[in-house]
TIVO-401265 format. One line per 4 residues: their letters; for each residue x, y, z of C-alpha. Coordinates in steps of 0.1 Angstrom, whole numbers. Layout:
! TIVO-401265
a) X,Y,Z | ...
END
This chain:
! TIVO-401265
minp) 1232,1402,1693 | 1200,1418,1667 | 1205,1451,1655 | 1176,1472,1669
npar) 1177,1497,1641 | 1183,1473,1608 | 1176,1506,1587 | 1214,1517,1599
enel) 1230,1484,1584 | 1238,1500,1555 | 1255,1529,1573 | 1275,1505,1595
mvtr) 1287,1493,1565 | 1301,1528,1552 | 1340,1527,1550 | 1363,1554,1541
rhlf) 1365,1545,1506 | 1327,1544,1506 | 1324,1581,1519 | 1347,1597,1502
gkta) 1323,1577,1468 | 1290,1589,1480 | 1298,1624,1488 | 1311,1630,1454
lglg) 1332,1665,1464 | 1342,1674,1432 | 1381,1678,1427 | 1384,1655,1463
taam) 1367,1627,1443 | 1387,1632,1412 | 1418,1632,1433 | 1411,1601,1448
agli) 1397,1582,1419 | 1433,1592,1403 | 1447,1575,1430 | 1432,1549,1436
gael) 1431,1539,1396 | 1427,1506,1384 | 1414,1494,1420 | 1380,1507,1411
kaep) 1376,1500,1376 | 1351,1479,1362 | 1368,1455,1340 | 1357,1454,1300
ngag) 1324,1436,1295 | 1317,1406,1268 | 1347,1379,1273 | 1362,1400,1303
gldg) 1396,1403,1287 | 1415,1436,1280 | 1410,1462,1255 | 1447,1455,1232
lphh) 1450,1419,1243 | 1463,1391,1228 | 1494,1419,1220 | 1504,1396,1192
qpka) 1494,1365,1171 | 1489,1335,1200 | 1501,1301,1187 | 1488,1286,1215
ksvi) 1446,1285,1224 | 1449,1270,1258 | 1476,1260,1281 | 1473,1222,1300
ylfm) 1502,1221,1329 | 1508,1191,1344 | 1522,1197,1376 | 1543,1170,1395
sggp) 1540,1183,1434 | 1570,1175,1455 | 1600,1176,1431 | 1602,1142,1403
shid) 1636,1133,1402 | 1651,1146,1369 | 1680,1119,1373 | 1657,1091,1374
lwdy) 1635,1103,1350 | 1650,1124,1324 | 1685,1135,1330 | 1707,1107,1321
kpkl) 1741,1108,1342 | 1761,1071,1336 | 1795,1086,1350 | 1771,1085,1385
ndlf) 1776,1049,1379 | 1814,1047,1386 | 1810,1071,1414 | 1787,1051,1437
geql) 1787,1059,1474 | 1816,1087,1467 | 1814,1121,1482 | 1797,1148,1458
pdei) 1828,1174,1452 | 1831,1204,1469 | 1840,1228,1442 | 1807,1210,1424
rdgq) 1785,1219,1455 | 1800,1256,1456 | 1788,1264,1487 | 1751,1259,1476
rvtg) 1721,1259,1506 | 1707,1227,1517 | 1678,1218,1537 | 1682,1208,1575
mtan) 1672,1169,1560 | 1707,1169,1546 | 1727,1196,1560 | 1737,1174,1590
qksg) 1735,1141,1581 | 1766,1118,1593 | 1772,1103,1559 | 1774,1135,1541
fpla) 1764,1140,1504 | 1772,1105,1492 | 1767,1101,1451 | 1732,1080,1443
psry) 1733,1068,1406 | 1699,1060,1392 | 1690,1026,1392 | 1668,1026,1365
kytk) 1679,1019,1327 | 1680,1048,1301 | 1672,1042,1262 | 1682,1065,1237
qdnd) 1653,1074,1213 | 1654,1068,1178 | 1634,1098,1164 | 1641,1137,1158
aegl) 1650,1145,1196 | 1688,1153,1196 | 1702,1134,1224 | 1670,1124,1245
wtse) 1674,1097,1268 | 1640,1086,1287 | 1639,1067,1318 | 1625,1031,1318
llpy) 1602,1048,1343 | 1584,1063,1314 | 1578,1041,1284 | 1548,1056,1273
tagv) 1562,1091,1274 | 1589,1077,1259 | 1572,1069,1228 | 1558,1105,1221
akel) 1591,1118,1231 | 1592,1129,1188 | 1566,1155,1202 | 1584,1168,1235
cvvy) 1609,1200,1237 | 1625,1187,1271 | 1644,1211,1293 | 1671,1202,1314
stft) 1682,1238,1327 | 1654,1246,1346 | 1662,1265,1380 | 1649,1285,1409
eain) 1661,1302,1443 | 1632,1285,1466 | 1643,1250,1479 | 1613,1242,1501
hdpa) 1579,1227,1488 | 1556,1258,1497 | 1575,1287,1487 | 1590,1267,1455
ityi) 1555,1261,1445 | 1540,1295,1450 | 1569,1308,1434 | 1566,1293,1400
qtga) 1526,1294,1400 | 1524,1332,1411 | 1559,1342,1407 | 1570,1353,1439
qtpg) 1576,1327,1471 | 1554,1345,1495 | 1516,1344,1490 | 1491,1369,1474
rpsl) 1501,1373,1438 | 1476,1361,1415 | 1489,1330,1397 | 1491,1320,1361
gawl) 1457,1311,1349 | 1445,1340,1367 | 1464,1364,1345 | 1452,1348,1318
sygl) 1418,1353,1328 | 1423,1388,1336 | 1445,1396,1298 | 1425,1371,1278
gtan) 1391,1362,1289 | 1371,1339,1282 | 1365,1317,1247 | 1336,1298,1263
enlp) 1311,1318,1286 | 1297,1282,1299 | 1329,1268,1316 | 1354,1285,1339
hyvv) 1379,1302,1323 | 1405,1281,1348 | 1401,1246,1358 | 1420,1230,1382
mhar) 1418,1195,1392 | 1437,1172,1419 | 1443,1136,1409 | 1444,1110,1430
tkyp) 1476,1094,1443 | 1489,1067,1469 | 1514,1093,1484 | 1497,1125,1491
eqsl) 1523,1140,1510 | 1520,1177,1505 | 1490,1202,1507 | 1478,1220,1479
fnrl) 1465,1254,1489 | 1436,1274,1466 | 1460,1304,1467 | 1484,1287,1439
wgpg) 1450,1291,1417 | 1439,1317,1433 | 1435,1356,1421 | 1456,1374,1444
flss) 1447,1411,1443 | 1429,1409,1408 | 1394,1405,1410 | 1377,1369,1424
dhqg) 1359,1360,1393 | 1394,1350,1376 | 1400,1326,1406 | 1410,1288,1391
ilmr) 1379,1265,1399 | 1385,1232,1416 | 1368,1201,1397 | 1360,1171,1424
sqgd) 1362,1133,1418 | 1333,1126,1440 | 1298,1144,1444 | 1294,1167,1419
pvlf) 1327,1181,1401 | 1321,1212,1413 | 1307,1223,1447 | 1269,1231,1449
lsnp) 1263,1220,1411 | 1230,1203,1415 | 1201,1225,1429 | 1187,1211,1461
sgvs) 1157,1191,1463 | 1124,1212,1453 | 1143,1235,1434 | 1142,1236,1396
rqdr) 1161,1253,1370 | 1134,1281,1365 | 1133,1288,1403 | 1168,1289,1401
raql) 1170,1311,1374 | 1146,1339,1390 | 1162,1336,1422 | 1196,1348,1402
dvla) 1176,1376,1388 | 1166,1389,1416 | 1198,1386,1433 | 1216,1403,1408
ainq) 1196,1434,1408 | 1203,1437,1444 | 1240,1435,1438 | 1236,1457,1408
qqae) 1222,1485,1433 | 1250,1473,1459 | 1278,1481,1428 | 1261,1513,1419
qfgd) 1261,1524,1457 | 1294,1515,1470 | 1312,1513,1435 | 1331,1478,1451
pevl) 1343,1459,1419 | 1341,1428,1437 | 1303,1428,1439 | 1302,1421,1399
srik) 1324,1400,1403 | 1299,1379,1425 | 1273,1383,1401 | 1300,1371,1370
qhem) 1306,1340,1394 | 1269,1336,1396 | 1258,1338,1366 | 1292,1312,1356
ayrm) 1277,1287,1384 | 1243,1289,1368 | 1254,1279,1329 | 1280,1251,1345
qasv) 1249,1236,1361 | 1242,1229,1323 | 1280,1228,1310 | 1299,1206,1333
pelv) 1277,1171,1334 | 1282,1168,1297 | 1320,1181,1301 | 1327,1149,1325
dfsd) 1306,1123,1307 | 1328,1105,1283 | 1299,1081,1268 | 1309,1099,1232
etaa) 1345,1090,1235 | 1355,1062,1213 | 1366,1027,1227 | 1400,1035,1213
tlem) 1405,1067,1228 | 1397,1055,1262 | 1420,1022,1259 | 1449,1046,1248
ygdd) 1444,1064,1283 | 1442,1031,1300 | 1420,1016,1321 | 1417,1042,1349
vntp) 1402,1063,1328 | 1370,1057,1337 | 1377,1065,1373 | 1368,1102,1384
gtfa) 1400,1117,1402 | 1427,1096,1386 | 1452,1110,1363 | 1440,1095,1334
ascl) 1404,1109,1340 | 1417,1140,1347 | 1438,1144,1313 | 1411,1133,1292
tarr) 1389,1158,1307 | 1419,1179,1301 | 1416,1177,1263 | 1378,1179,1267
laqr) 1381,1211,1285 | 1405,1226,1262 | 1385,1213,1231 | 1356,1235,1243
gvrn) 1379,1270,1248 | 1390,1266,1280 | 1422,1285,1284 | 1443,1269,1318
iqif) 1440,1237,1328 | 1462,1224,1358 | 1466,1189,1366 | 1482,1183,1403
hrgw) 1495,1153,1410 | 1511,1149,1445 | 1533,1128,1459 | 1570,1131,1440
dahg) 1588,1140,1473 | 1610,1112,1479 | 1634,1114,1506 | 1633,1078,1513
nlag) 1617,1052,1493 | 1622,1069,1459 | 1626,1031,1440 | 1590,1025,1457
ehss) 1575,1061,1454 | 1588,1072,1420 | 1577,1037,1404 | 1542,1041,1415
qakd) 1544,1076,1407 | 1560,1071,1374 | 1526,1045,1366 | 1501,1064,1376
idqa) 1506,1092,1351 | 1530,1079,1322 | 1505,1062,1300 | 1475,1090,1303
taal) 1505,1120,1295 | 1515,1098,1266 | 1479,1094,1255 | 1471,1130,1258
ikdl) 1499,1142,1235 | 1485,1115,1210 | 1447,1126,1216 | 1454,1161,1210
kqqg) 1475,1156,1175 | 1445,1131,1165 | 1422,1159,1171 | 1441,1183,1154
mlde) 1445,1206,1184 | 1481,1200,1198 | 1499,1231,1174 | 1472,1250,1194
tlvv) 1472,1234,1226 | 1506,1240,1252 | 1516,1214,1270 | 1535,1219,1303
wgge) 1554,1190,1322 | 1575,1195,1356 | 1576,1203,1396 | 1589,1228,1416
fgrt) 1625,1217,1419 | 1644,1185,1414 | 1662,1159,1434 | 1698,1160,1443
pycq) 1723,1134,1428 | 1736,1126,1463 | 1716,1102,1485 | 1693,1111,1514
gglt) 1694,1086,1543 | 1706,1050,1538 | 1720,1042,1505 | 1720,1010,1482
reny) 1720,1002,1445 | 1682,993,1449 | 1670,1021,1470 | 1678,1054,1483
grdh) 1664,1088,1488 | 1671,1124,1474 | 1666,1158,1488 | 1653,1188,1470
hprc) 1675,1206,1440 | 1668,1237,1428 | 1695,1245,1411 | 1690,1221,1378
fttw) 1659,1199,1369 | 1641,1193,1338 | 1608,1203,1324 | 1589,1200,1289
magg) 1568,1211,1269 | 1548,1201,1239 | 1529,1214,1210 | 1514,1253,1208
gvkp) 1541,1267,1192 | 1570,1250,1208 | 1595,1232,1185 | 1589,1194,1186
gity) 1621,1169,1188 | 1644,1188,1210 | 1664,1192,1237 | 1673,1224,1256
grtd) 1702,1232,1281 | 1724,1206,1295 | 1740,1196,1333 | 1771,1188,1344
dygy) 1781,1153,1346 | 1765,1149,1384 | 1734,1161,1372 | 1742,1193,1401
niad) 1746,1224,1381 | 1733,1239,1345 | 1765,1234,1324 | 1782,1250,1294
edgn) 1787,1229,1261 | 1821,1223,1276 | 1806,1205,1309 | 1815,1238,1330
plrp) 1791,1246,1359 | 1770,1279,1351 | 1756,1303,1374 | 1726,1317,1361
qpnk) 1708,1346,1376 | 1670,1352,1370 | 1674,1385,1357 | 1662,1392,1322
dkwt) 1695,1417,1317 | 1717,1392,1329 | 1700,1360,1313 | 1722,1332,1307
pgtm) 1719,1316,1274 | 1708,1273,1274 | 1690,1278,1310 | 1654,1287,1318
hihd) 1642,1302,1353 | 1610,1297,1361 | 1603,1333,1351 | 1614,1320,1319
lnat) 1589,1294,1319 | 1563,1318,1325 | 1572,1343,1301 | 1575,1320,1273
ilhl) 1540,1305,1283 | 1523,1343,1282 | 1542,1348,1250 | 1530,1318,1233
mgid) 1492,1330,1245 | 1499,1359,1228 | 1506,1382,1257 | 1542,1404,1261
htkl) 1546,1394,1300 | 1563,1430,1307 | 1536,1446,1291 | 1505,1424,1314
tyry) 1505,1447,1346 | 1479,1450,1376 | 1484,1484,1395 | 1480,1475,1433
qgrd) 1491,1494,1465 | 1510,1523,1445 | 1530,1500,1420 | 1527,1480,1389
frlt) 1528,1442,1392 | 1532,1412,1369 | 1537,1375,1370 | 1571,1376,1361
dvhg) 1576,1403,1384 | 1608,1424,1370 | 1622,1393,1354 | 1617,1369,1323
hilt) 1631,1362,1292 | 1613,1347,1263 | 1630,1315,1253 | 1632,1319,1216
dila) 1654,1290,1209 | 1625,1266,1215 | 1597,1282,1196 | 1589,1268,1164
END
């Protein structure tokens, strides 16, 4: 229905908050401003970061997060457990499981919890990495093992995909919190005003089993200009990057100038910071029309570089193309880059699925490390590899030595980091002989807690991982907060311990 009185449209938009803002009733307005606090404050100008940040000298300028969505098996990729070969088909001892909850997929299986050794050969690397064994599934990554800090003792409380991925990305198992990249954008702003501060890519895979929601790279309750930008593999790399037919760049500039003036007037009238965020987003989109096509054009890369990433590098959307794009983004000052690679949820055909998945990512992962080092960027670029949890040492479904499935396992799994202020060529933490529990130096199971005041040495909760990432980027995770709904929020909630033992 058409409004018969268009002049009243503005009045109809007035909310209770807008009414208080417009009436400006002295003491009442001041009291309201105090209650609302940071929710209505415009953020600093310039690069968009907060005053006083970084809190200390950063080791890393950018983070490239290679996220293996679905839960890669630490048993079959990184955590060598030869004892399992002698226990094939035997039941996981009750004292090892110790009452841990399991998913409904294996809780009632008639076969119980039969142990399944890895079918893949492991090789100990002849380099500086103490005790580092790598699976035959990752021959290229094994070649850069001396650059890696491999953490065997990552753990989380979440046991199903969506809460687990949400947890590691945002610090909470329920939706609504800002993602790691959004926090970095809020705190540090951008180092390149022609590119997004936070870029996300979905690499192609044969097993795109779980959906990935944009809230995983969303701003939560932060302003919307901290949202991660998803780059696409088909058509424009970013939606609506190209102008419509008949619209020139000069036309677009003139249109944005008029739109910005209208939005600025709206912001002054209503005091809504989201209007200012929209102006920023429009300006970023305009600048990206010039910067993004150059970014994804690999014609200036050497033949040797392209060869290092493999044949897939010239196919948009592949993991190889995404990794090279990530290096180019970091080279241009983008602070946070995430590549999601789905399909690691191997409940049945682990041999087929993990073999394919590892082949997808192995060569390009190693090439990214080598490339960053050749470019002189590895020392200032933090690379993180891992998933939302690991997989069980016991089998799900039918068990043979040739093939098997594994269920979700949050109690211990493997994550690795490289560059960006992390010690190279080391391992951190350990697990028991079953790969089921984090263990102490004598192999006894540990029951670590996420609370920083009860932190257990040799362990890495996902809050610890995020606290350490922020630290390497120059941020004290306890001080980067945002007041919302009456309390101060942060990425690590009330937890998080910086892993000083792995810092260079």
